[in-house]
N, CA, C and O atoms as a Tinker XYZ file with bonds, in Angstrom:
   360  protein
     1  N    -41.800000   43.490000  -77.606000    73     2
     2  CA   -42.650000   43.560000  -76.666000    64     1     3
     3  C    -41.973000   42.398000  -75.341000    63     2     4     5
     4  O    -41.790000   41.220000  -75.649000    81     3
     5  N    -41.714000   42.800000  -74.174000    73     3     6
     6  CA   -41.741000   41.398000  -73.179000    64     5     7
     7  C    -42.728000   41.233000  -72.886000    63     6     8     9
     8  O    -43.516000   42.178000  -72.857000    81     7
     9  N    -43.195000   39.678000  -72.467000    73     7    10
    10  CA   -44.475000   39.435000  -72.036000    64     9    11
    11  C    -44.466000   40.109000  -70.437000    63    10    12    13
    12  O    -43.474000   40.663000  -69.962000    81    11
    13  N    -45.437000   39.986000  -69.903000    73    11    14
    14  CA   -45.969000   40.421000  -68.572000    64    13    15
    15  C    -45.079000   38.758000  -67.868000    63    14    16    17
    16  O    -45.090000   37.647000  -68.398000    81    15
    17  N    -44.380000   39.191000  -66.513000    73    15    18
    18  CA   -44.007000   38.131000  -65.593000    64    17    19
    19  C    -44.978000   37.072000  -65.170000    63    18    20    21
    20  O    -46.105000   37.520000  -64.961000    81    19
    21  N    -44.845000   35.881000  -65.003000    73    19    22
    22  CA   -45.479000   34.884000  -64.428000    64    21    23
    23  C    -45.544000   35.222000  -63.229000    63    22    24    25
    24  O    -44.696000   35.757000  -62.515000    81    23
    25  N    -47.119000   34.725000  -62.908000    73    23    26
    26  CA   -47.442000   34.856000  -61.046000    64    25    27
    27  C    -46.727000   33.582000  -60.194000    63    26    28    29
    28  O    -46.763000   32.370000  -60.406000    81    27
    29  N    -46.153000   34.267000  -59.284000    73    27    30
    30  CA   -45.734000   33.261000  -58.450000    64    29    31
    31  C    -46.720000   32.982000  -57.367000    63    30    32    33
    32  O    -47.345000   33.993000  -57.047000    81    31
    33  N    -47.102000   31.693000  -56.582000    73    31    34
    34  CA   -48.031000   31.205000  -55.804000    64    33    35
    35  C    -47.399000   30.521000  -55.008000    63    34    36    37
    36  O    -46.631000   29.834000  -55.682000    81    35
    37  N    -47.205000   30.191000  -53.371000    73    35    38
    38  CA   -46.979000   29.128000  -52.766000    64    37    39
    39  C    -48.305000   28.234000  -52.352000    63    38    40    41
    40  O    -49.392000   28.656000  -51.957000    81    39
    41  N    -48.000000   27.251000  -52.504000    73    39    42
    42  CA   -49.178000   25.936000  -51.850000    64    41    43
    43  C    -49.060000   26.097000  -49.852000    63    42    44    45
    44  O    -48.075000   26.683000  -49.403000    81    43
    45  N    -49.811000   25.700000  -49.161000    73    43    46
    46  CA   -49.211000   25.549000  -47.604000    64    45    47
    47  C    -48.533000   24.964000  -47.808000    63    46    48    49
    48  O    -48.191000   25.682000  -48.748000    81    47
    49  N    -47.465000   23.742000  -47.880000    73    47    50
    50  CA   -46.408000   23.137000  -47.846000    64    49    51
    51  C    -45.073000   23.525000  -48.375000    63    50    52    53
    52  O    -43.985000   22.982000  -48.183000    81    51
    53  N    -45.426000   24.753000  -49.201000    73    51    54
    54  CA   -44.185000   25.653000  -49.719000    64    53    55
    55  C    -44.268000   26.751000  -48.998000    63    54    56    57
    56  O    -43.155000   27.112000  -48.616000    81    55
    57  N    -45.154000   27.446000  -48.648000    73    55    58
    58  CA   -44.887000   27.809000  -47.442000    64    57    59
    59  C    -44.403000   27.851000  -46.115000    63    58    60    61
    60  O    -43.914000   28.813000  -45.523000    81    59
    61  N    -44.558000   26.923000  -45.794000    73    59    62
    62  CA   -43.893000   25.951000  -44.498000    64    61    63
    63  C    -42.548000   25.621000  -45.074000    63    62    64    65
    64  O    -41.608000   25.697000  -44.283000    81    63
    65  N    -42.246000   25.214000  -46.497000    73    63    66
    66  CA   -40.520000   24.907000  -46.486000    64    65    67
    67  C    -39.976000   26.386000  -46.385000    63    66    68    69
    68  O    -38.900000   26.600000  -45.827000    81    67
    69  N    -40.751000   27.431000  -46.946000    73    67    70
    70  CA   -40.084000   28.426000  -47.063000    64    69    71
    71  C    -39.789000   29.069000  -45.610000    63    70    72    73
    72  O    -38.659000   29.540000  -45.475000    81    71
    73  N    -40.548000   29.135000  -44.659000    73    71    74
    74  CA   -40.593000   29.243000  -43.241000    64    73    75
    75  C    -39.302000   28.545000  -42.516000    63    74    76    77
    76  O    -38.447000   29.209000  -41.930000    81    75
    77  N    -39.279000   27.533000  -42.599000    73    75    78
    78  CA   -38.215000   26.505000  -42.000000    64    77    79
    79  C    -36.893000   26.319000  -42.506000    63    78    80    81
    80  O    -36.038000   25.627000  -41.955000    81    79
    81  N    -36.684000   27.231000  -44.033000    73    79    82
    82  CA   -35.277000   26.987000  -44.948000    64    81    83
    83  C    -34.469000   27.878000  -43.729000    63    82    84    85
    84  O    -34.799000   28.631000  -42.813000    81    83
    85  N    -33.329000   27.375000  -44.239000    73    83    86
    86  CA   -32.233000   28.415000  -43.470000    64    85    87
    87  C    -32.009000   29.957000  -44.514000    63    86    88    89
    88  O    -32.490000   30.270000  -45.603000    81    87
    89  N    -31.085000   30.643000  -43.603000    73    87    90
    90  CA   -31.273000   31.902000  -44.430000    64    89    91
    91  C    -30.570000   31.636000  -45.778000    63    90    92    93
    92  O    -30.865000   32.257000  -46.799000    81    91
    93  N    -29.764000   30.818000  -45.731000    73    91    94
    94  CA   -29.106000   31.261000  -47.104000    64    93    95
    95  C    -30.184000   30.080000  -48.388000    63    94    96    97
    96  O    -30.180000   30.336000  -49.593000    81    95
    97  N    -31.002000   28.858000  -47.792000    73    95    98
    98  CA   -32.082000   28.355000  -48.574000    64    97    99
    99  C    -33.132000   29.296000  -49.128000    63    98   100   101
   100  O    -33.667000   29.359000  -50.235000    81    99
   101  N    -33.256000   29.972000  -48.078000    73    99   102
   102  CA   -34.527000   31.027000  -48.444000    64   101   103
   103  C    -34.265000   32.187000  -49.199000    63   102   104   105
   104  O    -35.189000   32.782000  -49.752000    81   103
   105  N    -32.556000   32.742000  -49.312000    73   103   106
   106  CA   -32.281000   33.514000  -50.659000    64   105   107
   107  C    -32.738000   32.632000  -51.455000    63   106   108   109
   108  O    -33.752000   32.874000  -52.110000    81   107
   109  N    -32.016000   31.321000  -51.563000    73   107   110
   110  CA   -31.808000   31.161000  -53.277000    64   109   111
   111  C    -32.976000   30.545000  -53.424000    63   110   112   113
   112  O    -33.032000   30.073000  -54.559000    81   111
   113  N    -34.275000   30.252000  -52.583000    73   111   114
   114  CA   -35.671000   30.208000  -53.209000    64   113   115
   115  C    -36.235000   31.298000  -53.794000    63   114   116   117
   116  O    -36.958000   31.065000  -54.763000    81   115
   117  N    -36.067000   32.605000  -53.403000    73   115   118
   118  CA   -36.019000   33.662000  -53.364000    64   117   119
   119  C    -35.158000   34.515000  -54.974000    63   118   120   121
   120  O    -35.758000   35.442000  -55.518000    81   119
   121  N    -34.394000   34.249000  -55.283000    73   119   122
   122  CA   -33.342000   34.214000  -56.252000    64   121   123
   123  C    -34.010000   33.264000  -57.385000    63   122   124   125
   124  O    -34.355000   33.792000  -58.442000    81   123
   125  N    -34.180000   32.022000  -57.209000    73   123   126
   126  CA   -34.994000   31.210000  -58.059000    64   125   127
   127  C    -36.245000   31.321000  -58.651000    63   126   128   129
   128  O    -36.646000   30.968000  -59.760000    81   127
   129  N    -37.060000   32.147000  -57.258000    73   127   130
   130  CA   -38.069000   32.898000  -57.834000    64   129   131
   131  C    -38.358000   33.868000  -58.790000    63   130   132   133
   132  O    -39.365000   33.870000  -59.497000    81   131
   133  N    -37.432000   34.720000  -58.803000    73   131   134
   134  CA   -37.585000   35.518000  -59.938000    64   133   135
   135  C    -36.886000   35.019000  -61.310000    63   134   136   137
   136  O    -36.985000   35.787000  -62.266000    81   135
   137  N    -36.406000   34.182000  -61.437000    73   135   138
   138  CA   -36.087000   33.580000  -62.359000    64   137   139
   139  C    -37.509000   32.563000  -63.107000    63   138   140   141
   140  O    -37.608000   32.397000  -64.322000    81   139
   141  N    -38.465000   32.002000  -62.115000    73   139   142
   142  CA   -39.687000   31.440000  -62.501000    64   141   143
   143  C    -40.764000   32.237000  -62.604000    63   142   144   145
   144  O    -41.813000   31.704000  -62.967000    81   143
   145  N    -40.752000   33.381000  -62.371000    73   143   146
   146  CA   -41.171000   34.665000  -62.942000    64   145   147
   147  C    -41.146000   35.210000  -64.282000    63   146   148   149
   148  O    -41.970000   35.925000  -64.851000    81   147
   149  N    -39.697000   34.586000  -64.799000    73   147   150
   150  CA   -39.054000   35.145000  -66.182000    64   149   151
   151  C    -39.636000   33.962000  -67.232000    63   150   152   153
   152  O    -40.142000   34.179000  -68.333000    81   151
   153  N    -39.443000   32.752000  -66.641000    73   151   154
   154  CA   -39.376000   31.692000  -67.660000    64   153   155
   155  C    -39.858000   30.508000  -66.949000    63   154   156   157
   156  O    -39.017000   29.750000  -67.433000    81   155
   157  N    -40.555000   29.737000  -66.174000    73   155   158
   158  CA   -40.403000   28.801000  -65.751000    64   157   159
   159  C    -40.589000   27.199000  -66.127000    63   158   160   161
   160  O    -40.693000   26.255000  -65.344000    81   159
   161  N    -40.597000   27.194000  -67.378000    73   159   162
   162  CA   -40.409000   26.167000  -68.242000    64   161   163
   163  C    -39.272000   25.623000  -68.377000    63   162   164   165
   164  O    -39.080000   24.411000  -68.487000    81   163
   165  N    -38.062000   26.875000  -68.380000    73   163   166
   166  CA   -36.611000   26.682000  -68.130000    64   165   167
   167  C    -35.979000   26.353000  -67.225000    63   166   168   169
   168  O    -34.912000   25.740000  -67.258000    81   167
   169  N    -36.637000   26.769000  -66.197000    73   167   170
   170  CA   -35.846000   26.843000  -65.137000    64   169   171
   171  C    -35.372000   25.328000  -64.064000    63   170   172   173
   172  O    -34.578000   25.222000  -63.130000    81   171
   173  N    -36.180000   24.446000  -64.665000    73   171   174
   174  CA   -36.273000   22.740000  -64.176000    64   173   175
   175  C    -36.215000   22.013000  -64.955000    63   174   176   177
   176  O    -35.685000   22.261000  -66.038000    81   175
   177  N    -36.795000   20.766000  -64.621000    73   175   178
   178  CA   -36.669000   19.601000  -65.104000    64   177   179
   179  C    -38.467000   19.426000  -64.930000    63   178   180   181
   180  O    -39.173000   19.877000  -64.028000    81   179
   181  N    -38.868000   18.621000  -66.122000    73   179   182
   182  CA   -40.471000   18.366000  -65.968000    64   181   183
   183  C    -40.166000   16.767000  -64.808000    63   182   184   185
   184  O    -39.175000   16.046000  -64.690000    81   183
   185  N    -41.175000   16.745000  -64.311000    73   183   186
   186  CA   -41.205000   15.432000  -63.076000    64   185   187
   187  C    -41.893000   14.781000  -63.648000    63   186   188   189
   188  O    -42.917000   15.431000  -63.859000    81   187
   189  N    -41.985000   13.464000  -64.211000    73   187   190
   190  CA   -43.310000   12.366000  -64.403000    64   189   191
   191  C    -43.961000   12.599000  -63.509000    63   190   192   193
   192  O    -43.254000   12.830000  -62.528000    81   191
   193  N    -45.231000   12.683000  -63.262000    73   191   194
   194  CA   -46.513000   12.779000  -62.432000    64   193   195
   195  C    -48.010000   12.463000  -63.349000    63   194   196   197
   196  O    -48.143000   12.997000  -64.450000    81   195
   197  N    -48.802000   11.802000  -62.939000    73   195   198
   198  CA   -50.227000   11.671000  -63.393000    64   197   199
   199  C    -50.533000   12.868000  -64.112000    63   198   200   201
   200  O    -50.924000   12.966000  -65.275000    81   199
   201  N    -50.335000   13.651000  -63.383000    73   199   202
   202  CA   -51.343000   14.760000  -63.933000    64   201   203
   203  C    -50.835000   16.324000  -64.692000    63   202   204   205
   204  O    -51.494000   17.273000  -65.117000    81   203
   205  N    -49.288000   16.043000  -64.616000    73   203   206
   206  CA   -48.254000   16.778000  -65.516000    64   205   207
   207  C    -48.145000   18.397000  -65.168000    63   206   208   209
   208  O    -48.954000   18.953000  -64.425000    81   207
   209  N    -47.194000   18.976000  -65.715000    73   207   210
   210  CA   -47.038000   20.302000  -65.427000    64   209   211
   211  C    -46.128000   20.533000  -64.372000    63   210   212   213
   212  O    -45.763000   21.654000  -64.018000    81   211
   213  N    -45.654000   19.144000  -63.721000    73   211   214
   214  CA   -44.718000   19.328000  -61.820000    64   213   215
   215  C    -43.328000   19.611000  -62.750000    63   214   216   217
   216  O    -42.818000   18.905000  -63.620000    81   215
   217  N    -43.033000   20.571000  -62.359000    73   215   218
   218  CA   -41.430000   20.347000  -62.533000    64   217   219
   219  C    -40.473000   20.208000  -61.082000    63   218   220   221
   220  O    -40.983000   20.024000  -59.977000    81   219
   221  N    -38.869000   20.345000  -61.343000    73   219   222
   222  CA   -38.252000   20.175000  -60.198000    64   221   223
   223  C    -37.029000   20.896000  -60.530000    63   222   224   225
   224  O    -36.404000   20.582000  -61.543000    81   223
   225  N    -36.595000   21.932000  -59.686000    73   223   226
   226  CA   -35.506000   22.782000  -59.780000    64   225   227
   227  C    -34.830000   22.716000  -58.746000    63   226   228   229
   228  O    -35.280000   23.078000  -57.659000    81   227
   229  N    -33.426000   22.158000  -58.939000    73   227   230
   230  CA   -32.243000   21.839000  -58.012000    64   229   231
   231  C    -31.600000   23.510000  -57.785000    63   230   232   233
   232  O    -31.310000   24.205000  -58.759000    81   231
   233  N    -31.491000   23.848000  -56.784000    73   231   234
   234  CA   -30.899000   24.898000  -56.513000    64   233   235
   235  C    -29.384000   24.955000  -55.717000    63   234   236   237
   236  O    -28.872000   24.135000  -54.955000    81   235
   237  N    -28.907000   26.217000  -56.196000    73   235   238
   238  CA   -27.584000   26.420000  -55.560000    64   237   239
   239  C    -27.751000   27.431000  -54.110000    63   238   240   241
   240  O    -28.438000   28.452000  -54.151000    81   239
   241  N    -27.129000   27.053000  -53.024000    73   239   242
   242  CA   -27.345000   27.483000  -52.277000    64   241   243
   243  C    -25.588000   27.897000  -51.495000    63   242   244   245
   244  O    -24.602000   27.194000  -51.274000    81   243
   245  N    -25.906000   29.439000  -51.259000    73   243   246
   246  CA   -24.008000   29.915000  -51.083000    64   245   247
   247  C    -23.486000   30.214000  -52.120000    63   246   248   249
   248  O    -22.583000   31.051000  -52.135000    81   247
   249  N    -23.984000   29.520000  -53.397000    73   247   250
   250  CA   -22.906000   29.341000  -54.737000    64   249   251
   251  C    -22.322000   28.392000  -55.294000    63   250   252   253
   252  O    -21.484000   28.271000  -56.187000    81   251
   253  N    -23.234000   27.337000  -54.230000    73   251   254
   254  CA   -22.814000   25.957000  -54.740000    64   253   255
   255  C    -23.773000   24.571000  -54.673000    63   254   256   257
   256  O    -24.341000   24.069000  -53.703000    81   255
   257  N    -23.735000   24.197000  -55.936000    73   255   258
   258  CA   -24.558000   23.165000  -56.021000    64   257   259
   259  C    -25.145000   22.491000  -54.603000    63   258   260   261
   260  O    -24.196000   22.111000  -53.916000    81   259
   261  N    -26.524000   22.220000  -53.932000    73   259   262
   262  CA   -26.723000   21.933000  -52.770000    64   261   263
   263  C    -27.980000   20.632000  -53.196000    63   262   264   265
   264  O    -28.202000   20.184000  -54.320000    81   263
   265  N    -28.597000   20.283000  -52.004000    73   263   266
   266  CA   -29.461000   18.864000  -52.178000    64   265   267
   267  C    -30.981000   19.976000  -52.017000    63   266   268   269
   268  O    -32.070000   19.606000  -51.578000    81   267
   269  N    -30.677000   21.195000  -52.449000    73   267   270
   270  CA   -32.116000   21.540000  -52.063000    64   269   271
   271  C    -32.985000   21.850000  -53.538000    63   270   272   273
   272  O    -32.390000   22.107000  -54.584000    81   271
   273  N    -34.435000   21.783000  -53.436000    73   271   274
   274  CA   -35.050000   21.959000  -54.782000    64   273   275
   275  C    -36.315000   22.249000  -54.672000    63   274   276   277
   276  O    -36.847000   21.768000  -53.672000    81   275
   277  N    -36.912000   22.810000  -55.290000    73   275   278
   278  CA   -38.409000   23.321000  -55.519000    64   277   279
   279  C    -38.980000   22.183000  -56.495000    63   278   280   281
   280  O    -38.446000   21.682000  -57.484000    81   279
   281  N    -39.926000   21.992000  -56.054000    73   279   282
   282  CA   -41.445000   21.413000  -56.792000    64   281   283
   283  C    -42.640000   22.491000  -56.936000    63   282   284   285
   284  O    -43.301000   22.985000  -56.022000    81   283
   285  N    -42.739000   22.716000  -58.271000    73   283   286
   286  CA   -43.641000   23.336000  -59.054000    64   285   287
   287  C    -43.994000   22.840000  -60.073000    63   286   288   289
   288  O    -43.541000   22.105000  -60.951000    81   287
   289  N    -45.319000   23.608000  -59.705000    73   287   290
   290  CA   -46.516000   23.451000  -60.921000    64   289   291
   291  C    -46.955000   24.236000  -61.809000    63   290   292   293
   292  O    -47.710000   25.050000  -61.279000    81   291
   293  N    -46.848000   24.410000  -63.003000    73   291   294
   294  CA   -47.091000   25.412000  -64.129000    64   293   295
   295  C    -48.332000   24.996000  -64.571000    63   294   296   297
   296  O    -48.727000   23.852000  -64.797000    81   295
   297  N    -49.186000   26.592000  -64.718000    73   295   298
   298  CA   -50.457000   26.367000  -65.266000    64   297   299
   299  C    -50.340000   27.598000  -66.694000    63   298   300   301
   300  O    -50.408000   28.824000  -66.784000    81   299
   301  N    -50.189000   26.766000  -67.389000    73   299   302
   302  CA   -49.750000   28.021000  -68.665000    64   301   303
   303  C    -51.092000   29.017000  -69.270000    63   302   304   305
   304  O    -50.926000   30.042000  -69.932000    81   303
   305  N    -52.199000   28.541000  -68.937000    73   303   306
   306  CA   -53.487000   29.282000  -68.907000    64   305   307
   307  C    -53.713000   30.527000  -68.437000    63   306   308   309
   308  O    -54.137000   31.542000  -68.990000    81   307
   309  N    -53.207000   30.191000  -66.828000    73   307   310
   310  CA   -53.068000   30.913000  -65.718000    64   309   311
   311  C    -51.991000   32.148000  -65.971000    63   310   312   313
   312  O    -52.223000   33.298000  -65.600000    81   311
   313  N    -50.604000   31.686000  -66.756000    73   311   314
   314  CA   -49.521000   32.202000  -66.470000    64   313   315
   315  C    -49.231000   32.211000  -64.919000    63   314   316   317
   316  O    -48.809000   33.165000  -64.266000    81   315
   317  N    -49.575000   30.823000  -64.423000    73   315   318
   318  CA   -48.856000   30.885000  -63.090000    64   317   319
   319  C    -47.995000   30.120000  -62.598000    63   318   320   321
   320  O    -47.912000   29.100000  -63.282000    81   319
   321  N    -47.172000   30.122000  -61.563000    73   319   322
   322  CA   -46.617000   28.924000  -61.251000    64   321   323
   323  C    -46.831000   28.452000  -59.632000    63   322   324   325
   324  O    -46.778000   29.248000  -58.694000    81   323
   325  N    -47.011000   27.417000  -59.536000    73   323   326
   326  CA   -47.445000   27.400000  -57.459000    64   325   327
   327  C    -46.306000   26.605000  -56.897000    63   326   328   329
   328  O    -46.786000   25.482000  -56.741000    81   327
   329  N    -45.604000   26.593000  -56.678000    73   327   330
   330  CA   -44.958000   26.425000  -55.778000    64   329   331
   331  C    -45.446000   25.330000  -54.570000    63   330   332   333
   332  O    -45.916000   25.659000  -53.481000    81   331
   333  N    -45.216000   23.967000  -55.039000    73   331   334
   334  CA   -45.585000   23.031000  -54.230000    64   333   335
   335  C    -45.010000   22.372000  -52.995000    63   334   336   337
   336  O    -45.735000   21.853000  -52.146000    81   335
   337  N    -43.505000   22.408000  -52.903000    73   335   338
   338  CA   -42.838000   22.019000  -51.805000    64   337   339
   339  C    -41.450000   22.522000  -52.106000    63   338   340   341
   340  O    -41.059000   22.925000  -53.201000    81   339
   341  N    -40.726000   22.441000  -50.935000    73   339   342
   342  CA   -39.805000   23.209000  -50.918000    64   341   343
   343  C    -38.554000   21.641000  -50.025000    63   342   344   345
   344  O    -38.735000   21.369000  -48.838000    81   343
   345  N    -37.626000   20.997000  -50.730000    73   343   346
   346  CA   -37.101000   20.056000  -50.059000    64   345   347
   347  C    -35.463000   20.407000  -50.103000    63   346   348   349
   348  O    -34.763000   20.638000  -51.089000    81   347
   349  N    -35.099000   20.366000  -48.675000    73   347   350
   350  CA   -33.983000   20.167000  -48.028000    64   349   351
   351  C    -33.405000   18.747000  -48.421000    63   350   352   353
   352  O    -34.123000   17.788000  -48.707000    81   351
   353  N    -32.065000   18.727000  -48.402000    73   351   354
   354  CA   -31.342000   17.475000  -48.159000    64   353   355
   355  C    -30.512000   17.589000  -46.711000    63   354   356   357
   356  O    -30.797000   18.346000  -45.783000    81   355
   357  N    -29.513000   16.725000  -46.764000    73   355   358
   358  CA   -28.886000   15.946000  -45.716000    64   357   359
   359  C    -27.720000   17.242000  -45.688000    63   358   360
   360  O    -26.773000   17.203000  -44.902000    81   359
């Protein structure tokens, strides 16, 4: 039996990052969101922070590696992924 997908929610900064992303970045983030809903622990790398559970996922934009990344926190108990921020590089 396939487990239920994880819930994906956005913080205020995550929503702001999505709103200001380019069309290609937004498409990459939304595609990444689908991956997060299936298996958030496998989509990024654990980021060393004092609280724990913070991951960073480097995205491909337009099919090529980019400086765009998603910071997200995983709550295993609630089966919820919080998109904390979307960061775009140069």
